[in-house]
N, C-alpha and C positions, 0 to 999 in steps of 0.2 A: 517432475518438478526439478528446476535447475536454477540456482542463484548462488552468488558468492559475494563476500564483502571485500572491498579494497580499502586499506587504511589510508587516511589522509589527515593532515593536521586540522583539528576542529571540525572535520567532516567525515562522513562515511559515504562511500560510493557503492550503490547497489547495481549489480548487473543481473539481468533476468533474461532467460531464454525459455520460450514456451511455444507449443505448437499452434496456439491461436492467440488472437488479440485479447480475448477474455482471459486466457491463461496467464498473460502478463500481469493483469490486475489481481488475479487470484494469488499468484506467486508473490507479488509485492505485499499483499496482506499477510501471507504466511511468513515471509521474511521479517516483516515488521513485528509480528507477534512473537517470533523467536527472539528478536533483539530486545524487546521490551520486557519479556518474561515477568512473572510475578509470583509471589508466595500465596498459597491458599487458593481456594476455589470458591468464588462467590456465586450469586445467582446468575443464571443465564438470561441475557437480554437480546432482543432482536432490534436492530436499527435500520431504517430505510435511508439510503443516500441517493440523491439525484443531483447530477452535475450536467450543465449544458456546455456544448462546444463540439467542434468537429475534429480538432487536432488531437491525436491520441497522446502525444508526449505531454501536452498541456493538461489533458485529462488525468494523466498519471500523477503529475504534481498535485493537482487539486484533490485527487483520490487520497493520496498519502496525507495531505494536509487535513482532510476531513477526519481520517482515522486518528491522526495525532491529536486533533482537537478533542475527540471523544476521550482519549487517554487523559489529556490534561484537565479537562473540565468535569469528567464524570468517573474517572478511574475505571474506565471500561477498556478491556484488552480485547481486540478483535481476534476471533478464533477461526472463523470459517465464513464462507459465502454461501448463503442459502439460495440466492438467485442473483444473476448478473445479466444485464442486457446492454449491449452496445449498439448504438444506432448512429446515423449521420448527425443527429441532434445532441448526442451526449451519452451519458451512462446512467443507468438506474440499477440499484442493487439493494439486497437485503443482507445485512451482515449480522452474524451471530457473535456476541461478545460475552465476556464474563466480568463481573465486578471483582476487583482485586486491588492489589498494591503494586501497580506497574512502575517500572523505573521511568521517571520523567526525564528522558534523555534527549529527545529530539525537539529542536526548536521549529524546524520547518523543512519541507522539501524545497530544493532550489532549481533554478533553470540552468545552472552551471553544468556544462558538459551533457546536457539533457539530450537523449536520443530515444527514438521508438521507430523501428524500421523492420521491414521484411528481412529474413535471414534464412537461407537454406529452405527448409520445409516448414518454417515457423516464423517467429518474430523475436527480435532482440531489443531490449530496452536498457537504458542506463539513467539513473537519477542520483544526484548527490544530496545527502541529508546534512543539514546544519545541526551539529550537536553541541 
């Protein structure tokens, strides 16, 4: 797992390096969970997420937006991915979450400086979050 945060005025830039395309989505979820953190441990909940589309960078934005939506509307903090499948048609995943008191910090993932590309023996992605 490899990611780092880059400071930016009113934005946070997430950079991810992973050995597989699926790994980019897993690391994005883990980074988001770390950023949102919460007090206490509520009930564990599993949520299905299905997104259509071919372009991986756009799927990454939509993936993060779905996770942020769960945080904002249900106080669910994503913890782990039970299952993830990428295809030419999109993404399907089962996400394990916990109810809690997450920080409502992120407004949305943006397309500013968005990237998702092969790099060395894996993949590198970048997405800017509006906070």
